[in-house]
N, C-alpha and C positions, 0 to 999 in steps of 0.2 A: 573661684574654681580655676584651677590651672588647666586651660584648654589643651595644652600640649600632651597631657596624659590621657586624653579621650580617644576612643576608637574612631578614627577618621575614615570616611569612605569617599572615593572620587566619584563624581557624577557619572551616571551611565551614559550621558550624552557627550562625554569627553571623546574627542577624536584623536588624542595623542599629539596635538599641535601646540601644547603648552597653555592653551586657553581653557583651563579647567577650574572647577570649583570643588572644594571638599566640604563635607558636612559631617558634623559630629552631633548626633541627637542626644538630648538629655531629658530628664524627667520634666524639666520646666520649659523646654523648647529646643533650640538648636544653636550651635556655633557654626559659622561658615567662614571660609578663607579662600584666597587665591593660591593655587598651587605654585605659581611662579615665584612667590615671595612669602614663604612660610614664617619668615622672621617678623613680619608685621603682625601685630596682635589680631586674633580672630574677632569678627563681629558676632553679635549674639541677637537672637530674637526669641521672645517668649512664645508659648505654644500657639495662641490664637493668631498673631501676625504671621508666624511661620507657616501654619496650616493654610492661611489665606494666600500666601505667596505660592506655596506648592500647588494649590488648587488652580491659581491663575496660570501657572506654567503649564499644567496639564491641559487646561482649556485653550491654550494658545492666546490668552488675553494680553500677553506682554509683547507681542510682535516678534519679528524674526531678528 
């Protein structure tokens, strides 16, 4: 799958300082990338690990 054609969304936690993450959800999980260097290929996670990561972020389990 060519991740460049996916609909990317910038994190709602982005503060405009360039330290942002973009996510493109797919039927099988999600692609994610650093907005500072979109030329680097996006990383991918399948549904279960992506959901676990999102839940951990929401719970504050990953620290500040």
